[in-house]
N, C-alpha and C positions, 0 to 999 in steps of 0.2 A: 173314450172319456178319460180313462186312467192315463193313457198315453199323452193326451193333451195337457193334463195337469202336470204330469212328469216333465213334459217338454217345456212348459211355462216356468216351472221351478228351476230347471236347468238354465233356461234363458236368462232368468233374473240373476242367477249365480254367475253366469258368464259375463254379464254386463258389469257386475261388481268386480270381477276379476280382470276386466279390460280386454276380453276376447271379442273379436269382431263377429257379427251375426253370420257371415258366410262360413264361419268355422263350426257352426253348430252341429252339422252332420257328423263331423269327426269327433267332436266332443261328446255327442250322445253315445257313440260306440265306446268311448273311453269310460263314460259313466256306467254303462251297462257292465263293462268288465269289472269296474270297482265294486259295483253292486253285487256281482256274482261272488267276488272274494269275500265281501261282508257276509253274504248268506252262508257260505261254507263255514266261515269262522264262528259265527254266532250260533248256528244250529248245533254244531258239535259241542260247544261249551254249554249251551242252555239245556240241551237234552241230558247231558251227563249230570249236570248239577241238579236239575229239577227232579230227576228220577229217583235219586238215592239220598237226598238230604231232606229229611222230613221238616226241618225248621228253616229250610232255604227261603229267603225272601227275594222274590223276583224283582222287587223294587230296587234292591241293592245293586243287582247287576244292571238293571235298566238305567239307574241314576249314574252309575259309573260310565256306561257307554255314552250317555247323553253328555256328561262332562267332557269326555274325550272328544265327542263330536263337535262341541262348542269351542274347545280350546285349540285343537290341532289346526282347523282351518285358518284361525287368526295368524298363526305362525306360517302357515302355507302361503297366505296372501302376502305376508311380509317378505317371504323369500322370492315371490314372483316379481316384486317391485325392485329387487336388488339390481343395480346396474352391472356389477361385476360378480356374476354368479359362477360358482365352481362346485365340483362334487365334494371337495374337502370341506368347504364351508357348509354345504348341505349336511354332510355327515356330522360335523361338529355341532351344528344347530340341532339336528335330530337327537343326538345323544344328550344335549343340554335339556331339551324338552322332556325327554324320557326321564331324566334324573329328577326334574322338578315335579313331573306328574306322579312318579313313584312315591316321592315324599308326600305329596298332597294326598294321594289315595291311602297311603299308610295311616296318616293321621285322621283322615276323614272316616275310615272304616274301622278305627281302633275299637269302637264300642259295638260293632256289628257282631251278631251271633256267628256269622260265617266269614269274618274278615280275612281269615287265613286263606280260605279257598278262593275268595274273590281276588285277593292280592296275588295269589299264584297265577290265576287266570290272566290278570292284567299284565303281569310280567311277560307271559307268553304272547299276549296280544301286542304289546309294544315292541317286543323283540321281532315279531313277525312284521309289524308295521315298518320298522327300520330296515329290515332286510328287503321287504317288498319295494319300499321307496328307492333304495339303492339300486335294485335291479331295474326298476322302471326308468329311473333317471338315466342310467347307462344306455338303455335301449333308445329312449327318446333322443338322447344326445347324438346317437349314431344316425338316426333316421331324419331328424329335422334340423333346421337351422336353430341357432341358440335362442332366438326370441320365441319362436314357436314352441320349442322344447320346454322352456321355462313356464310358459303359460299352460301348456298341456299338463305339465307335472303338477302345477298347483291345482288344476281342475280335478285331476285324478285323486289327489289327497283329500280335497274338500268333498268330492262326491262319495268317496269311500267312507269318510267320517259321518256324513249325513245319513247315508244308507244304514250304517251300523246303528246310529242313534234311533232311527225310525224303527228298525227291526227290534231293538232293545225294548222299545215301548210296546210293541205289538205282540211279538212272538212269545216272549217270556211269560206274560200273563196267560196267553191262550194255552200254552203248553200245560200250565198248572190247572187250568179249568177243564179241558177236554179229556185229560187223563192219558194213560199209556197206550190203550188200544187205538184210539183215534190218532195218536201220535204217529203210528205206523203209516196211516193213510197220508197224513200231512207230509211225512218224510219222503214217501214215494212220490208224492206230487211235486215237492220241492226238487227232488232228484230229476224228474222229467223236465221241469222248468229250467233247471240249471243246465241240463244237457243242451237244450235248444238255445238258451242264452249263449252258452259257450260256442256252439256251432255258428250262431248268427254273428257273434263277435269275430270269429275267425274269418268268415266269408267277407263281411263288410270291411273289416280292417285291411285285409289283403287286397280287396277290390279297389279300395280308395287309396291305396299306397302311392299311386302315381298322380293323384289329384293335383291339378295346378293351383287349386284354391289354397290349400294349407300345407301340402306335403312337399318337401324338397328331399326326396329320398336319395340315399347314397348307394342303394342297390336297386336300380330301376329295371323292370322287365315288363314291357307294354303288353306282351302276350299273356302274361300271367295274371288273368282276371278270372275270378270264380263267379259264375252266374247262378249256379245252383249247387245242391248238395253233391250230385254225382261228380261234377267237376272238382269239387273240393277233395273228394276221397280218391281221385285219380293219383294224387300225390301219396305214395305209399308211406313216406316218412311221417307226413302229417297224420295220416290215418292211424299209424302205429301209436304215435304220441297221444292222439285224441282218445284212442281206445284204452290206453293205459290210464289216462286221467279219469275217464268215465268209470272204469273198473274200480279204481281206488276210491272215488267218491261214494259209489254204491256200497262198497265194502265197509267204508267208515260208518255209514248209517245203519247198515245191517248189524254190525258188531255193537254199535251204540245201544240198539234195542235188545237184541237177543243175548249177546254175550254177557253184558253187565247184569241183565236180569237174572241169569243163572247164578252168578257168583254173589249176588246180593244176599242169597239165603245162607251163605257160609260165614261171611265176615261182617264186622261192625262198620259203622259209618266212618270211623277213624281210619281204618285200613283202606276202605274204599276211596276216601278222600285222597290218600296218597296215590292210589292206582289211577284214579280219574285224572288227576293233574299230570301224572306220567303219560297217560294215553293222549291227553290233549296236546301235549308237546309233540307226540308223534304226528298228529294231524298237521300242526304248523310246519314242522320241518319237512315232511314228505311233500306238502303243498309247495313249499319253496323249491325243493328239488325238481318237482314236476314243472314249475314255472320256468326254471332255468333251462331245462331241455326245450320247453315250448318256445321260448324266445329265441334260442339259438337256431332252431330249425326253421321258424317262420321268417325271422329277420336276417338270418345268415350272418349275424355278427353280434358282438357285444354281450354283456350280461354276465358271462361266466366268471371273468376275472374279479369283478366287483362282488358278485354273489358269494364267492367262496373266501375272499380275503376279509370282507367286512365282519363276518362272525368272529374272527380273531380279535378285532378291536372291541366288538360288542361284548365279548366274554368278560372283560374287566367290569363293564357296567353291570352285567348280570350278576357277577359275584358280589358287587356292592349291594344290589337289591336283595340277594339272599342274606347278606350280613345283617341288613335291617330287619328282615323277616324272622331272623332267629329269635327275636324278642317276643314273638307272638305265639309260637307253638313248636314243641320238639319234633313233630312229624316232619317239619321242613328238612331236617337233617337227613331224612331217609329218601329224598327224592332227587336222584341224579338226573335232572331234567335235560340238560344240554347233551348228555352222553347217550341219549336214547337211540341215536343212529346205530350204536353198537349195543343195543339193549340185551341181546343174548349173552354177550360177554359180561355184562354187569350181573346178570342173573347167576352166571357161573361164579363170578367173583364173590358175590354176597353169600351164595350157598356154600361154597367150598372154603371160604376164608373166614368170614365173620362168625361162623358157627363152629369153628374147629379150635383145638387147643393152640394152634399156631397164633390165632388171634389173641387169645388170653395170655399166651406167653409173651406176646409183643406188647400188649397194652396193660394187662392187669397189674404188673408190679409197679407201674409208673404212678407218680402222684396224680390225683384226680384231675388237676387242671391241665397237666400234660396229656393225660389220656383224652380229655375232651378236645384239646387242640388237634391231636392226631386223628381223631374220628372226623372232626370237621374238615380237615385238609383232605383226608382220603375220600370222603363222600360228597363234598360240595365244591371243592376248589380244584383238586387234581383232575377230576373227570371232565369239567368244561374245557380245560386247557388241552386235554387230549383231542377234544373235538376240533378246537381251533387249529391244532397242528395237522389233524387229518384234512381239514379244509384246505390248508396251504399245499399239502401233498397232492390232493386232487387237482388243485389249480395248476400245479407244475406239470402233472401228467397230461392235462388237457391243453394247456396253453403252449408249453414248450415242446412236448412230445407229440402234439397234434392228435391225440386219441379222441375219438368221438365221445361226447358226453354220455351217450346211452350205455357205453361199455361199463361205466362206473356207477352211474346214477340208477338206471333201470334195474340192473340185477340187485343192487342194494335195496331198492324199494320192494322188490318182489320177495327177497329173503325175509325182510322184516314183516311184510304182509303175511307170508307163509307161517312165520312163527306165531303171529297174533291170531291168525284165522284158524289154523288147525292144531296149534299147540296149546290146547286148553289145559292140559295137565301141567305143562311147563309154566304157563302163566299163573296157575293157582299155586304151584310150588314157589314161584317168585313172591307172591303175596304172603305165603307162609313164612318165607325167609324174612320179609319185612316185619312180620308179626313177631317172629323170634328175636329179631334184632332189637325190638322194643324192650325185651326182657333183660337186656344186658345189664349187669350190675353197674350202678353209677351213671347210667346213660339217661334215664328219664329225669325230667324236671320235677320240682316239688308238687306242681299242680296237675301232674299226669300220673295216676296211680293204677296199677294192675294188681288185683287180688290173686296171689299165687295159690292160696288155699282153694279157691273156687276153680282153679285150672288144673286140679290134681288129675282128673281123669284124662285131660288132654296130655299131660306129661306122662302118664302111664302108657298111653298109646304111643307117645313119642319114643320111649325107650324100647318099645317092641317093634319099632320101625326098622326097615332094612337100610335106611340112609344113615351113614355115620354122622354126618353133620347134625341131623335131627336128634340122634341119640345123645351126642355130646352136649347139645343145648339142653336137652331134657335133664341130663345128669346134673348139669350146673344149676338148673332151676330147682330140682328136687331138694338140693341142700338148703334152699331158702324156705321150703314149705314147713310150716309149723305142725307140731303134734303128730308127726309120723316118724317111724324108724326107716329112714330112706334106704339103709343098707339092706333091709329085708326086701325092699321094692326092687333093688337093682342087682341082687346077688346072682340072679339067673343070667346076667350078662357076662359072667365069667366064662361062659361057653362061646361067647362071641369070637369071631375069627380076627377081629381087629385088635392089635396089640395095645394101641393107645387106650381103648376102652377098658381093657382088662387092667392095664397099668393104673388107671385112675381109681378103679374099684379097690385094688390092693392097697393103694396109698390111703384111701378112706378107712379101710379096716385098720391099718396101722395107727391112724390118728384116733380112732374110736376106742382102741384097746379093748375089744370085745372078745372074751375067751370062748364064746360059743362057736367061733369060726376056726378054732385052732385045728380041728380034725380036717376040715375042708382045706385049710392051707397045706397040711401035710400031704393030702391027696393031690392037690393041684401042682405042687412043686415037682412032683415026679413026672408029670405029663407036659410041663412047660418046656419050650425049646428056646424062647427068646431070652437073652441074657438080662435085659433091662427088667423084664417082667419077673424073672427068677429073683433078681436083686430086690425088687419091691416085696415079693413074698417073704424073703429072708428078713427084711426089716420089720415086716408085719409080725412074723413069728417072734422076733426078739422083743417086740413091744408087749406081747401078751405075757411073757415071763413064765411059761410053763416049765416044769422040771426037765422034760425031755427035749426042750427047745435047743439046749446047748449042743446036743448030739447032731442035730440037723445043721447047725451053724458050723461045727467043726468038720462035718462031712463035706460041705461046699467050700470051706476055706482053702482046700487044696486045689481048687479049680484053676485051670490055666487061663480062664477068661478073666481079664482085668476088671470088668464091671462086676462080675459075681464076687470075686475075691475082695474088692473094695467094699462091696455091700456087706460081706461077712465081717470085715474088720469093724465097720460102723455098728453092725448088729452086736458083735461081741463087746464092744465098748459100752453100748447101751445096756446090754445084759449084765455085765460085770459091775457097772457103776451103781446098781441098785443097792441100797443100804442092806447090810446083813445077808447079802446073797452068797451064802457059803458055797453053794454048788458052783457058781460062777468063779469064785476065788480058787476053789479046788481045781477046777478045770484049767484056770490060768496058770497055776503052779505046774500042772502036768504039761502044759504046752511049752513053758519056758525051759523045762528040764528034758524035753523031748529031743531025740536024735534027729528028728525031721526038721530040716532048716526052715521049711515053710511054716511049721507050727511055731518055731522060735520067732520068726519074723512077725507072725500075727500077734504073739504075746508081747513082743517088744513094742509094737505099734500101740497096743492097748495100754501098756504101762506108760507110754509117752503121752497119752491123752488123759490118763487118770493118775493121781498121786496116791497110790495104794502103798501102805506101809508093809515092810517085810520083804521087799524085793530088791533093795539097794545092793546087797552083797552079790546077788545073782547077776545083776546088771554089770557090776564091776568085773565079775568073772568073764562075762561075754565080751569085754573089751579086748580080750586076747583070743577070741574065737578065730579059727582058721579061715572062716568065710569073711571076706572083706566087706561084703554087703551088710552082714550082721554087725560087724564092728562099727561101720559108719552109722547104721540105723540106731545102734545102742548109744552112740555118742549124742545123737540128736534127741533120743528119747530120755536120756538121763538128765535133761535140763530141769525137770520138775523135782529132782532129788538132789540137786547140786548143793554141796556144802564144801568147806575147805578140804576135808579129807578126800572126798571124791575128786575134787579139782586137782589135788596133788597126785592122786592116782592117775588121772588123765595125763598130766604132764610127764610123769616119770615112766609110764608104761607104754606110751605111744611114740614110736619113732618112724611110723609108716608115713610115706610121702603124701598119701591121700587123706589119711585120717587125722594126723596131728594138727593141720591147720583148722579143721572143723572143731576139734577139741579146744584149741586155743581161742578160737572165735567165741565159743560158748562161755569160756571162763572170763574173758575180758568183758563180755557183755553183761555178766552177772556180778562181778566182784570189783569193788573199789578198794578193798582192804588187802588184796592179795599182794604178797611181797614181790616187787618187780625183779629183785635180784635172782629169784628162782628162775624166772624166764630168761633173764640175761645170761646166766650161766649155761642154761640148756642151749640157747640159740647160738652161743659161740661154738658149740661142738656139733652142730648139725650141718647138713649138706647145703651147698650154695643154692641148689634148686628149691629145697624146702624153705630156706631162708627167704627167697624171693616170694614164694607162695604166702608165707606168713606176713611179709610186708604188705602184700595186697589186702590181706584180711585186716590188718591194723588200720589201713586207710579207711576201710568201711566201718569199723567199730567206732573209732573216734572218741575213745574215752581217755582219761588222764594217763593210765598205765600203758595203753597202746602207744601213746605219744612218747612217753619216756623210753619205752623199749626201742623205738626207732632211733632216738638219739643215742641210746646206749651202745649201739654197734656201729656208729658213724666212723669210729677210728679203726674199723676192721681193715686188714691189709688186702682183703679181696676187693679188687677194683670194681667188679661187676655188682657186687652187693652194695658197695658204697654209692655207686651211681644211682642204683635203684632207690636207695634210701633217700638220697638228696632230691630225686624227682618226687618221691612220695611226700616229703616235707614241703616242697614248693607247692604241690597240688593242694595239700591240706590247708596251707596258709591262704591260698587264693579262694578256695571253695567255702571254707567255713570261718576263716580268721580266728581259729581256735588256738590260743596260746597256753601251753602247758606250764604250770607253776610247780616245779619240783619241791619236794619236802626237804628238810634239813639233811636227811640221810643221803639223798641223791645229789645234792648241790655240788659237792666237790667233784664227783664223777662227771657230771655234765659240764662243769666249768673247764675241767682239764680236757674234755673232749672238744670243747669249743676252741681252746687254744691250739690243740693239735690240728684242727681243721685248716688253720692258716698255713700249715706246712704241706698239706696234701691236696687242697682244692683250689680252683680258680674262683676267687671271691665274686667276680662279676657275674658268673653263671649261676651261682647258688646263693645270692645275697639274701633272699627271703629266708632260707633255712637258718643262716648264721644270725641274722637280725632277730629272728624269733628266739633263738637260744639266749642271746644277750638280754632280751626283754624278760626272759624267764628267771634271770638272776635278780631276785628282789631284795636287795640289801639297803639298809639305812645309810644315808650319806655320811661319809667320814671326812675328817679334815684333809687327808691326803687327796681323796677323790675331789674335794672342793677346789683345792689349789690347782690340781692338774686340769680339771675341767675349765677353770678360769682361764688358763693359758690356751688350751686347745680349742675352745669354742670360738675364739675370735678368728681363727685362721684355717680350721679344718672343716670340711663339709661332710666327710664320710660318717654316716650315722653309726656305723659299726665301731669305728675308732673312738667316737664319742662315748658310746655305750661301754666300751672297754674300760675307759678311764672312770666313767661314772660308777661302774660296778666293782672296780678294783679296790681292795683294802688290804692292809698288812695282816698277816696271820698265817697259820700253818697250813691252811687248806690249799693255798694256791702256789703254783710254781713260779716264783719271781723270775727265774732265769728264762723260762719260756716267754713271759711277758716282755722282758727286755729284748729278747731275740726278735719278737714281732715288731717292737718299737724301732729297733735298729734297721729292720728291713722296710719300714714304712715312712719314717720321719726324715725330712731334709736335715742336712748336717747342722745348720745353725740352730735348729730346734733341739737336736739331740744334745748339744752342749749345755742346754738349759735344763731340759726335762729329765734326762737319764740320771744325772747325779742326785736328783730328788729321791729316786727310788732307793738309794743307798743310805739315806738318813734313818737313824734308829730312834731318834726322839726329836722333840720340838726344838731344843737348843741347836742340835745339828742342822735342823731344817732352816733356822734363822740364819745361821752362818752361811750355809750353802746358798740360800737365796740372795743374801747380800753380796756374796762373792760372784755368783754366776750372773747376777743382774747388774753388777757394778754400780750399786746404789751408794751414794755418799753417806757417810756415817751420820750426818744430820737427819737423815730420813729413816734410820734404823728402827726408831720406835714405831713407826707406821707399820713396818713388817711384823714386829713383835705383837703389836696390838691386834693385827689381823689374824695372826696365828692363834693367839691365846683367847681372843674374845669374839671372833666373828667367823662363822663358817658359811656365810652367805656368798653364793657364787657371784651375784651382781656387784657386791662390795669389792671382791677381789678383782673383778674385771676393771672396775673404775679405778682402783688403786694402782693396778699394773699400768693402766693407761696414764695416770697422773705422774708416775715416776718415769714415764717414757721408757718402758721396757724395750720397745722397738722404736726405731727412728722412723715413724710412719704416721702422718696426719690422719690417715684413714681410721685409726683407732679412736681419735678424739671425735671424729664425725659420727662414728658408730655410737659412742657413748651419748652424744647430744641427741641423736635420733631416738635412742631408747628412753631417755628422760622425757622427750616430747610425748612419746606414746604412752608413758605412764600417766599422763594427764587424763586419758580416757578411762572412765570408770569401769568399762567392761574388760579392760586389760590390766587392772590393778594387780591381780594376783597371778599373772602369767609369768612363767619362768623367764629370766632375763635372756637365756640362750634362745628361746623361741622368739622373744622380742627382737633379737638381733636379726633373725631371719626376716621378720616383718619390716625392720628398719631399712633393709636393702631395697624394699619396694617403694619407699616414701619418695615423693617429688617435692623439692624445696626450690621456691622461686621468689623473686622480689618484684614488686609491681609499684609503679608510680601512682600518685593520687589520681583517681578517676578512671584508671585502667580497668577493663573487664577481665575478671579472673575466670569466671565460669558462666556460660550463656545458657538460656532456657532451652536451646536447641539440642543440648547434650542429652542423650537418652540413657544415661547411666548415673546411678547415685554415687556420691562421694562422701568422705569424712575429711574435714580440714581442720588444722590447728594453727592458730596465729602465733608466730614467733615474736614479731614486734609490729607495731602500727595498729591501725583500726580498719576493720573489714565490714562491709555492709552485705547482709543476707536478705534477699527478697524472695518469699515463697508465696505461691498462689493461695489466696483466701486466708493469709496469715499476716500478722503485723511484721513490719521490718525489724530485723535484729542486727545489733552492732556488736562485733566481737573484738575484745581487746587482747593483750598479750597473754598467752597460755590458755585462752579460751578456745572452745571447739564447737563444731556443728556437724550433725549427720551421724551421730554415734549409733543410733538405732536404725535409721533408714538404710544404712549400708548392709544391714543384715536381712533386709526384705527384698522381695522381687517387685514390689510396687514402685514404679518410676515416679519421682517427684521433681518436676521441672523447677529449678531454682536459678536465681540470677545473683552472682557474687561480684562485687566491685570493691576496689580499694578506696577507702575514704581518705586515707593519708598514704604516704609511701609505706608499704607494708611488705613483710616477708612472712610467708606461710608455707606449711607443708600439707600435702593431701595424698590420699590413696583412694583408688576407685574400687567399686564393688567387685569387679572381676578379679582385681589383684588381691583383695581381702579374701574372696572365696578361695583363691588358690592357696593362700596362707592357711586357711582353716583346713583345706583338704590335705595339705602337706604336714600339718602339725596337729594330730588328733588331741594331744594333751591340752593345747591351747583352746581348741574348740570346746572341750569339756569344761574348761575353766570359765569360758565365756558363758556357757549354759548356766553354770552356778551363779554367776554375777547377775544374769537376767532373772533368775529365780529370786534373788535378793531384792532386785528392783520391784518385782511384782509383789513381793511380800510387803514392802514399804507402802505401796499404793493401796493394797488391801487393808493394811492396818489403819491407814488414814481414813479410808471410807467406811470400814466396818465398825462394829460395836465392841464391847468388852469381851475378853476371853471367857469361855465356859469354865467353871471350876472343875478341878480334876475329879472330885468326888462324883459329880453329876455325870462326867464322862464314863467313869467306870460302871456306874449303874446302867447307863444307857447302852453301853457295849454289851452287857449281859443280855439286855432285852433284844437287841437286833441280831445276835448270833443265830437265833432259831429261825429268823426270817430268811436267811440266805441258804438256799438249797441247791443241790447239784442238778443241772438241767440236762446234761448228757449230749452235747454237740458231737457230731462225728469229726474225725480228723480233717476230712475234706472241707467241712463247713468252717472249721477253725482257720484253715489255711486261707480260704476265700475271704473271711472276715478280716484277718490280719493284713492280707494284701490290699484290701480296699481302705484300710485305715491310713490317714495322712501321716501318722508317725512312722510307718514302715514303707512308704513309697520309695522305690528305687532299690529295695533290698532284694538280694538274690532269692530264687525259689528254694535253694538248699537251706539257707538260713531261716526262711519263713517256715519251712517244713520242720526244722529242728525246734524252733520256738513253739510250734503248735503242740509238740509233745510235752512242753514244760508248763504251758498255761492251763488254767482250770476255768470252768464257767460257773457263774453264780446267778441266781434269780432273786430279785428283791421285790416285795409287794409295794403297792402304792402307799405313800405317806410314811414308809419306813426309812430309817436313816442308815446310810452306808458307813459313814464315819463322821466324827465330830472334830471341830476346831480344837487344836491343842493336843490331839493324840499323836503318838509316835507313828510315823508312816513306814510300813514295811511292804507295801504293795501299791501298784497302780491298777486302774480299771479302764477297759475299753467298753464303751456302750454299744452293744449289739443291736438292741432295739429298746424303745421306751423313751423316757424323758427324765432327766435328773436336774435338781435345782442346787446351785452353788450359793450358799448364803451364810451370813454371820448373824445369828439370832433372827430377827425379823427383817434384816436388810438383805435383799436379794441381789447377789452379784451377777449371776448369769444363769441361763437355762441351757443345758447341753443335751443334744439328741444323738442319734445314731452316728457312729464313726468317731465321736469325740473321746478324748482320754481325760480321766480325772485321777487326782492323787499322785501325779508324777512329781510335783514340786517337792513334796516332803522327802521322797527317796533320792532325788537329785542332790538336795542340799543337806540331807540328814538332819533336818530340823522338824519341829512339830507341824502338824497340819495347819494350813492357813485359813481354812473355811470348813463349814459343815456341808455334807452332800446328802440330800434327801430325794427319794423317788417321787416324782409327780404322777407317774403311771407305773403299772407293773413293768418291770424292766429286766432284761437279760444282759449280763456283763461278762467280760472275759478278764480274769485276774492274772496279773504278772507280778511275780515275787520280786523283791528288791534285788536279790542276788542275780537273778536272771536279767533284770533291767540293766544292772551295772555291767554285766557281761556284754550286753549289746552296746552300751556306751563306750566300753573299752575296745571293742573290736569292729564296730560298724560305724564309720564316720557319717554315713547317711542318716542314721538314727539321731546322731547329735545334730546334724544339719536340720533335720525335720523338727526336732524338739525346739531348736532356736526359732524356727519359723512360727511354731505354735505359740511360744511364749511372747514373741514380738507382737503377734496379732492380739493376744490378750492384753498386753501392756497398752497398745494403741487404743483398744476398745475401752479400757478402764480410764485412760487419761482424759 
């Protein structure tokens, strides 16, 4: 009867699938096989879940299986109907289905009491389903034609799903009703039925392999038909495989009932849940491995390749499933499901790593979010990938090296089986490890709490264990137990043979500073042999501060072991630093006066760490000690006591090749007031080798005096030293753009050194050094400089020659004969006749006569010269006047002057030096266009600025009104400064002449002339101020400002960012993009950080601006009374306009949220503007953006 119902059901299913009636025989066998797989899978999961979860709802699992049974066949039938079927398509479809089903089940069971366990089971269920389908398809494709294979494949999937659904409805409730005892009877019955079904399938499937009705076999053997069981078992390979499969199934059910029942008494359901899911995965994977071998031996082909490579693809899907399930329960993190094939290795991994100090050393110091990521990667992502790699390796061994599958699969199965079956202690230890892993600090979620106080007895047993990992875990947990003195609990572990355990306990004693253990420490230090442990005892002794502790520290201070001696030094520092510790100070005095070098060294190290009064003179005496190591250590330690007297002692007393550079480095790092002439004099009299060493130190120190000292010996006659100095100057200029500005006292010395350099060096090779020196001569413009610069700037490109004239003025400081000598060697003859006589003029009258004579100006024009000399020191006026009187017979002069006047029309260039404008004038394009001619097309992908010389020009820009430009009017002044491309169309309305310059050319000009770039920046600030004043309200009265400044000062507090954090923040700020890491690092030492509370004001409109601020996090409002100008967040800069233009603040800045800022002082910001052209460039970009947003 049952068979008839089953046959009719299958027949109906077959008709729906399009299978012919004559194929029913073969399909029935396929169904029985699928039915068998469903029984194995469902029994394993249902037994495990129902036995140990008291609140388990059988309906949950049943509904889940029914849903899968209804949905999967729909997709199966769709695949059957596909005309162009392929394995890749099947795999992709399967993965898509699994992804959708996982999401569906996740949301469907979100409110279930056991949704985590059901979800884990479903993950395993679908993973096995995908693997099984892949294997079955590869086999069917080998044995049958494509049409038959497609249909049989669909039937197998449908039958499997329906069988699973039926069993879900029937078996799960029955198991709950009849109880555990009767379950054993059912299990044995199912086992017997399964064996006969399996045997029947083997015989029937093999016997019908050559059936002409449905089979088109690729491996036909007419004699190979099995009529009965005896014939079947004549094949020894099939007998072996069948026996292994039967043994495995029986073992599974045996362990389900017996093994789990035993461990139920020991652990809670939470731990069992993890272990049950773990064990279920073993069932699935071993079943798959068994099926792989089965198919290979029966069918003689196929299966293995797909079976072992597909898991690699499915691993990615499985990780996604785990990622979703992380939101449901923290236990999921503890289940390395896919890696179960190597479960023994995981057990060792968890036991020996997760519960040892190595684990805490690796993860504990990390921020919590990094620690969590590391744990997740280690325990849920890394392990599945190992499995995938192992699968590929097995495939290579079998497919390419032709090894029989049993060699790899069967031994692996037996090893795993042996571990589970007879390794009861090992398995329990594994669960213990999982339990201990739950106690890791910071690991558990907020909704999963373990009461450590109630686990005290367990922890006490743990520290008495023989297992190091368990002891260490217990030690860690004992620290967290309240209301106990855990030192008393663990003091007995000082007799443990493991150094790590003893080391931990001694460190705990040190932190607790408990004097009751001092005698024990004295006793233990005599018996310890490990240097790290001895060091820990020494530090513990020093923390307790007993009177006789110093003797122990001194005794071990002479040890040759570096770890012990270092620990002694730390201990002595701690001991002597205690307030009013007279014993410590007395012993320190004895040490430093000792004849024992080891005692001296210990004392010097202590003094280097502590600023104790009364030891300065002794340290000075040690500077001349015969032991070189003591001298060097003394120099390093004397840093805390350094004053001018000690610094001079260092300079005068040390002539040692090794120690003097160290001393000079310390002095230069600490003093800005130290007289440079002292070092200059000394350095002139020391050896070449020492001089070179000092040069290297000055390069690293990079302060004002180190820079001046390098310049001061440039004129040395020693060629080697001179070359090293020039190399150092070049490197410093490139790396940090640091320009030294000498004081009045040094200016004459440095200036003469510069002039001498022209006699002894090749300018082209060392131009950076010489140019820096000229820039450092910071004198006000004089009449003579103005005249000479007016001549020279028109025709000379050398920046050094220009700076020479720019900085020259009459006076006793400078050697005129040297200057004339340089001019004589650099100027062409026709210019010498004009310029050199000017140097010989003693007063203005002589100058007028000389100019009129040398320039051959008619007497009618003499007043012009007199007027220029007496009333006008402006360079541009002189250039224009010289051109007007035709100083040279050259039309290029007039053309230059005209271009400069055109450029002066641009507001951003109003205050740029005429000499710089001449450089820009060289880049201008001047052209004449007829009426209607196209001047600039929309296809050009670059911005320009154009100025109309005469005529009328039409400008058409997208989404803007047409603009007409007349004579001396311009377009594109701001767009040329931005990177945003604006397609424009320019045509000549009438015959027109205009000049233009492209963005690339303008960018080159800014890069070549930093002074011009800075002036443009100032002009942009002025523009923005005008816009803000037009939009804003009235200024705040000064009295109100003063009152409110007093109020806000207390709201700004030091937040304490690390140097690394400052560097990362500065590098990510738009203002400092493109700046070298060296400059960013230097800047990070200069800035400070401030925090400001919500609704508090940073500064007010009208204040004097002495600093700018970068917003690290938070939100700031820029406003003028109630008018909001902008809201600025992370990465923006505020307050820079006031320090760029040296004018009052243009707006008020108020915090909309609690905010953290980085403050840059005005002097430091100016330093960047003067040396880092990229900062100027970035500032321009920021201001242009603000102007455009406000317009």
